N, C-alpha and C positions, 0 to 999 in steps of 0.2 A: 364689734359684734353686737348685734341687735337682739334684745330679749323680746320674747313674744309669749303671749298668754296661751293657755290651752285652746281657747276658742280660735285664736288667730292661727295656731298651728293646724287645727282641724280644717279651717277654711283653706289654708294654703295647700294642704294635702288633698282636700276635696277638689280644689281648682286644678291641681296638677293632674288628678285622675280624670277630670272632665276634659282637660286639654289632651291627654293621652288617648282617651276614647274618641274624641272628635278627630284627632289626627288619624287614628286607626280607621274610623268610618270614612273619612275623606280618601285615604289611601285605597281602601277596598272599593270605594265608588269609582275612583280613577281607573283602577285595574278592571273593574266590571265594564266600564265604557270601552276600554281598549279591547277587551275580549269580545264585546258585541261588534265593534268595528271589524275585528279580524274575522269573526264568523260571517258577517255580511259580505266582506270582501271575498272570502273563500267560496261562498255560494255564488256570487257573481262570476268569479273565475271559473267555477265548475260549469255554469251555464254557457259562458263564452267558449270553453273547451268543447262542450257538446256541440255547440253551433259550428265551430271550426271543423270538428270531426265529420259532421254531416256534410259540410261543404266539400271537404276533402274526398269523401266517399263519392259524392256526385261528380266531382271533377275527375276522379279516377275512372268512373263508369264512362263519362264522356270521352276521356282519353282512349279507352278501349274501343269505343265506337269509331272514333276517328282513326285509330290504328287499323281496324278492319276495313274501313273505307279506303284508306291509303293502300292496303294490300289489293283490294278489288281494282282500284284505279291503276295500280302497277301492272296487274294481270291484263287489264284492258289495254294499257299502253303497249305491252308486249304483243298482245293479239293484233292490235291495229298495225303493228310493224311487220306482221308475218305475211307470208305469201298467200296463205289461205284467206285472210281478210281482204287482201288486194283483189284476189280472184272473185270473191263474193261480191264486193262492191262493183267490180267491172261487169259482172253478169247481171246482178239485180238492178243496179241504178243506171248503169250506162248501156246495158244491153249488149255488151261485147261477148264474143265467144272465141274459142280456139278454132283455127282453120279446119281441123279434122273433126270438129264436134257437129253433131246433128241435133237440131231442136225439133221436137214434136209439139204441135199446138192442137188443142181440141177445137173443133169447129163450133161456132156459135149459132 
């Protein structure tokens, strides 16, 4: 066992306190850095989430427009396969008429 004087004991205790305070400050510093990194990551994720939500909304609106367009095209397809459409095209574009039909034309 080593004997020490009062001054040596005070120095040893003071050095131990300084080391403890330094370790505490370093630990708090590291924790602060991690907290800053976590907060900045959270902010970036929130921005990305908002961006993705805006994109999702735009795509949903576009999907609804395309759904309506599909319905109109389906209605048009059904109409073009009907007898009414065939008669209309025959009369207007081909000039055909039924045998018992009479056409009146205005004189020019």
